[in-house]
N, C-alpha and C positions, 0 to 999 in steps of 0.2 A: 615508595612514599618517604620523603625526608622528614625526620623529626627534628625539633629544636635541639640545639646543642646544649648539653648539661655543662655548666661553666667550670666545675672543679671536680677532681677525683676525691674519693672518700679519704684516701690517705692524706692528701693535702689539706682537706678540710679538718680532719681530726688534729693534725699537727698544729694548725693555725688557731684553734680554739683553746684558750688557756686552761682553766681549771676543770676538774672532773664533772662538777655539776653542770657547768655551762656546756661541756663537751657532750654529755648525755642528751641534754635538751636540744643542743644544736644538731646532733645527729638525727633526732626525731624530726625536727623541722626540715632538715636537709632531705630525708627520705620522703617526707610529705611533698616537698617541692618537686622531687623526681617524679612522684606519682602524678602530680598535677601536670607536670611538663609532658609526660607520656600521654596522658588522657587528652590534653589540649592538642598535642601533635596528631593523635589519631583522629580526633574530631575535625580539626581544621586543615590537616595535611592535604586532603584531596581538594579542598577549596583553594588552598594556596597554590597547589600545583596547577590547577585549571585556570586560576585567575590571579596569579601572583602579583601582576602589575597593579591590581586594584587595591592592594594593601599599601596605603601611603606611608612614606617616611614621615616622621613627626619631629619637628624642631620647635621647642619652646624656649623663647628668650625671656628670662625673668629679670627685669630691672629691679633695683632696690631704691625705695623711697622716691620714686618718680611720680610726680603729681599729674593729675588730669590736665592741668594748665601748662605743663612744661613742654608740650609738643605743639608744633604749629598747626597740625590738622585738627587739634582739639581746642586750640586757643588762638584765634586770629590776632589777639593783642600780644602774643608772645614775642619777646625780643631776642630769642635764641633760634638760629637756623637749625632745623632738623630735616634736611632734604631726604635722607634715606628712609626715615620712619614715615614721613609724609608720602613718599613714593610707594612704600609698602601698603599704606591705606588706599592709595589709588588702584593698586593691583588686586585689592581684596575687599574685606568688609571691616568697617569701623564700628565698634559697639559703643553706644553712648550711655548705657546704663549697666556697666560691668562693675563688679565689686570684689575686692579682696575679702576673703572670709574673716579676716581679723585686721585690726588697725596697727598691728606690729608684725614683725617678720617671722619669728619662730612658729607661732600658731598657723599663720597663713601657709607657710611652706609644708607643714604637716598636712593641712587640708588639701593642698594641691597634690601631694603624693598619695593621699588615701581616699579623697572624696568624702571625708568625714569632718564635721566641724570639730575643732580641737577642744572646745569646752566640754565635750562629751567624755574625755579621758582624764585620768589623774594628771595633774600638773599641766593641763592644756592651756593655761594662760601664761606660762613661763616664757622668758626670753633668755637663752643660754649665753654664757661667756666663757672664755678660757677652756678649761677641761670639763665644762658643765655637761651633765647627762643624768641618767642614761638616755638613750634615744626615746623620743616620744612614740616611735612606731613599734608596736609590739611585734615580737618575732613571728607570730602566726597571722599577722594582719596582711591581707592582700593589698599590694601597692600598685600604683599606676605602672612603674617600670617592671614590677614583677609580673603583672598580668600580660604586658607586652612581651616580656622575655619568655613566658610560658607559651606564647603563640608565635615563636620563631623570630622575634625581633632582637637585633643587637641593641644594647642599651648603654648609654654613657652619660655622665654628668661632669661638667667642668665649671668650677667656680665655688661660690659660697654654698655650704650645706645648711648648717644652723638649725638642725632638728634634734641635736643631741647625739652623743656617742659615748663610748667608754674607753678612757685611757687607764693604764695600770701603773702602779709604782713598782719599785724593785722587789718588793715582797709578793707581787702579783695581786695586790689589793686594788679594787676599782677606785677611781677618783671621779667623783661626781660633783665637785665644787668648782666654781669659776674664777677664784682669785689668783693672784700672783703666786702665793705660797703653794697652791695646788698645782699650778703649771710647772713649778720648779721641782715637783715630786715625780713628774712623768718619767717612766722608763721607756726610752724611745726604741729599745730593742724588741719591745713586745708589740703584738698585733693590736690594732684598734678595733674594738667590737661595736656593732650597731650602726655603723656608718653606711654610706651609699652602697658599698659592695654587699652588705648584708640585707639590703632593702630592695634588691632587684636590678641594680646596675652592674654591668659587666666591667665597666671602667669608671674610675673617678680620679680627678686631679683637682684639688682645690683647698679650701680651708674649713676648719671646724665651725667657726662662727664668723662674725664680721671681719673681713680680711684686714682692714687697716685701722681698726679702733678696738683692739682686743688685747687680752693678756698673753695671747699666743700668736706670734707672727711667724708662721711656718707653713709650708705646703705639705699637704697629705697626698701621697701617690698610692692609690688603691686603699690599703689598710695599714700603711706605715708612713712615718715622716722620715724620708731618706736623709734629709739634711737638718738635724736638730738645731734648736736655738743655742747660741753660745754666749749671749749677754743681753743686757737690758737695752731697750730701744733708746737711742740718743735723740731726744726730741729737739735739741738745739739745731739739728741739721735739717729739720722739716720746714716747709713754707710757713710764713706768718701772714695770716689774713683772717677775716671774720668766719670763714668756712673751714678753718683748720684746727679748731680747738676741741677736738673730739678723740684724742689719742690717749689710751691708757699706756702707762710705761711698762709694757710687758716684755716678755722674752722674744728676741728676734733671731731668726736664722740668717746666716751670712748671704744666702741667695735670695732673700726676701726684700725686694725694693717696693716701698709703699706707693711709689708713683707709677709703677708699671705692672701691677698685678693684673689689671684687666687685660692688658695686651698679652700677658702670659696665658691667661685663660682663653683668649681669642685664638692664639696659635695652637693651643691644645685642641680646641674644637675644630679648627680648620684641618689640622693634621688627622684627626679622627675621621672627618668626612672623606679626605683624600684616600687614606688607607683603607677605609671600609669599601668605598666604591671600587678600588683597585682589587682588593682581595675577595670581596663578597658582593659582587654587583647585583645579584638576584635576591639578596636578603634585605628586608626593610630594617630601618633603624629608628630608635627614639633617642634624641639628643636633647638634654636639658642644659642650656647655657645660662648660668646663674651669675650675674655680674656683681661687682662691687659698686659700680656707678648706679645711682648717684648718691649713695649713702655718705654722710659726712665721715671723715674730713674730705673735702673736695680737693683731691690731689690728681689732676689730670697729668698724663705723661708729658715730658718736655715738648714733644712735637705738637701738642695741642694747647700749650700754655700761651695765652694771649690771642688765641684764635677767634675769639668773639669780642663783642663790645660789652659783654655782660659779666665780666670778672671771672674768677676761678671756677665758680659753680656753673656759670654759663659755658665755660670751656669744658667742664666735666660732662655736661649734657651733650655738647657737640662731640665729645669723644665717644659717648654711648651711641650716638647716632652713627658715627663712623663704624663702630663694632657691628651694629645691625646691618649696615651696608656691606661690610666685608663678609659676614656670614651668608647673607642672601646672594651676594655675587658668587661666592664659592659654590653654592647650589647650582647656579647657572653655568659656571665653568665646568662643573662635573656632569652636566646634562641631566640632573635629577630634580630640577625645580618644578617640572610639570607634575611630578608624582610626590610632592612633599607638602604636607600641611604645616604651615608656619604660624605660630601664635606668638605675639609680642605683648607683654603686659608688665605689671608692677605688683610688688608684694603689699603695698599700702600707699597712703598719701605722703606728701612731702614733710620733711622734718621742720621743727619749730624755728631754729636759727636760720635755716635756709630760707623759709618763707619770709621771716622778718627782715633779713638783710636784703634779699632780692627785691622785695617790695620797696624798701627804702632807698637802696643804692642803685637799682637798675630798672625800676618800674616794671618788674616782671613778677607775676603772681602764679606760682606753681599749683595753687589750690583753686584757681579761678574755674568756674564761677561759684564755688561751693563754700559753705561755712565749715571751718574746722581744718585740722592738719593731722599728721601722724599721731596715733594714740586716741584720737577723738572718734566717737561714734556718730558724729555729724558727717555729712557726705564727704567733706574734704579729707577725712581720715581713711576712707575706704573706697570711694568711687575712683576707679583707675582706668588708664588707657587699656584697651584690649583690641588688637587688630589681628585678623586672621586672613591668610591667603591660602588658596588650594585650587589651582587651575582645574577647570572642569566641574568643580563642585561649589565654588564660591564665585559669584559674578563680580568682576572688577568694579570698583568705584561705588560699592553699595554701603549703606549705613543701616544699622538696626538699633531700635530702642528696646529690644527684649531685655528683661531683667535677668541677668546672669551672674554667676560666681566663678571664681577660679576652681572651686570644687567640681565644676562641670567638665573640666578637661578629662577626668577619669572616664565618666560615662560616655563622653564623646568618642574617645579612643576605643572603648569597648564596642560601640555601635559600628564603627568602621570595620571591625573584624567580625561582627555578628556574634559577639560574646555575650551570653546571658549572665549578668552579674548576680552572684549570690546575695541573699539578704544581709549577710554579715560583712558586706563590703560596700564601699562608696555610698553610705547611707544618706548622704546629702547631695548627691551628684545627679544632674539631669543632662542628657545628651543635647549638644548644640547642633546636631546635624539638621534638624528641621529649621533652625535659624539660618545656618549656613546656606541651605538650599532654598530658602525663602518659601517654606511650606508651612509656616507656623500660622495657624488660624486663630489662636487665642494665646493666653499667657503660657510661657514655657513651664512655669512652676506655680503651685498654688500660693507660695509665699517664699520669702528669702530671709534667712536668719543672719544676724550680724553680731560679731563679737568684738567688744572693746578690749582694752588692755587690762587683763586680770580675770580671765575665765568667765565663770557664771555670774560674777558680780556685775558685769556690764554687758547686758544683752539687749538686742533690738530686733524688730521684725518689720518687714516691708511687704505690703500687699497692694498692688496697683499703685495708686497715687498716695496711699497712706503709709506713714512710717511711725511706729511706736517704739520709743526708747523706754525700757523698763527700769529706769533710774533717773536721778537728777544729774544735772551737769553734763559735761562732755563725755564722761566714761573713760577719760584718760588724763588730759592736761588740766591743771588748776589755773583757770584764767584770772582769778582774783589775785593770786599770789605771784604768778610768773611774770617777771618784769617785761618780757618781750610779748606777752599775750594780753596784758591788762587793757591795752587800747582796743582790743578786738572783742572784749567781753560784751555780751548783750544781756539786758535784764530779762528775767523769766517772768512773763506776765501771769503765770499760774504757779506761784511759789509754794502753795500749800498742797499741790497734787504730787503723788509719788512718782509719776512718769511724765513723758513728753509725747505729744501727738502732733505731727505735721502733715499738711497737705502739700506734697512736693510739686504738684501742678500749679497751684496758686501761690505757693511760698517756697520756691526751691532753695532759698537761703536759710530756711528753718529759723525764722525770726519770731514766729507767733505760735505759742503752745496752745493747741486746741482741745486739750483734755476736758476742760470745763464746758466747752461748747458741744462736744461730741463724746460724752462719757460712754455711750453705747459702743461706738467704734473702738475707743480705747480699751474697753473691757473685752470686746471680742478679740482684738489683736493680742491683748495680754493673755487671755485664756489659750489662744492658739499657740503662743510662744511657750507657755508653761506645759501644754500638752506635748509639744514637740520635744521639749527637754526631757520629759518623763518617758516618752516612747522611744527615745534614742535615735530618731531618724526624722527626716523630712521627705525623703523619697519613699513612696508607698512600698510596703512589703508585698511580695508575691504570695500566692496561695499554694504554689508548687515549689519544689526544691530543684535548683539548677543542677544539671549533670556536670557542670564544671566546677562545683565547689571542691 
């Protein structure tokens, strides 16, 4: 019986962990992971040997700031062609009520990796920049890639990380701040702690934070930056248009081209797929492809510039569509498409300047048909595209209105392997297998939690058609003061109430606050929200302890 491969030797691990305190803790964590790996291998080895083909490969394509209305199969009025994403929807299931756990990127990515809402942890409302950290993922937290790694999967991540990590200065002191002076202190000869390699991925190539709008423009390969920055970004050489004004003047490495980073990530993912199938054809894999597109600035590669009639951002969406097509075509070329679960989604809704200019310049609405944009707790800030294909398990051309979250990817992967999740993991994750196989007889979950920009300050809850926001305003953007949002501000018909209640069936645009008409419903949802915050979970706890803890 073959057991999962342990990724590093003890000698290599000790050498790569910097100071003695971290070394001791890291060794304890490392030995715990060995034990988990051996236990998981013993339990699942016989299953894998007998039915290895049933363990699907998993490819998650995570777009950045892509709105519900940015794709043709979600928005018939879209002016941007997305033939590859539309074809993906025809081959699988399109979810119409899918949500990012948060309205900004860092907390959402944490929740995707852990199955836990980010507001439940310290600093869970943060968005990192530069050398910001440490990682939001605790060293003893079971992660999605870690769970899959323990069960024999090869794991890889290419693209944007943005969940925090730890750089060190020349004295070996950790740097956990995000500004330019902090980036300029980084000692690039030292290992980077807390990144993807420490969170369950065998391979990583990408960036610490937002690739093209950060204080650090450099590629991380594994746990090092092989080509460090040599000078400040020269913004005079960058494109000039309404979607280009989002660049911090950070430190840039000589091999870092802001217009081609997504194509670099694409080639890394395609090479991983080719190498893996050639070298380990019988081992399943988990690949997270995390794009720069379509986060501002909209810098499509030269080959895509002018490719649409919708300006630079339209070209950028078209480039994203091309990337999706290349990745799925590669699965087909390698003969593994039939045993691969593909999920395509976004980390939150579209950005403010993007929506403003695309509406006014190109009659395209990336938030359509919802109210709100990125950072807002209204639907436009977190209702996202979510498409899944899995031949033999997902019927082609299907649509589901099940209420789901990106948190649910974790429990979904666990169910495909018949892994019983412990109570201290994936506390907000529900398996999508009943949805995929169209066996859902009622709601998937009793309720859905939603997090605005700022942790516990801006929380919301959804149950059926009812949505309660436990705050006033959007939970993110200031519509009264923002020059691009003033024209979209709506009056609050219940200004004296502490929260907002909407009936999404009758009022999908969230235009009329019903707290005063239905105080009992508002109170029930508010109590449920507060109870879930206090209990630390929304997935019910088990009465017995899992053997895989």
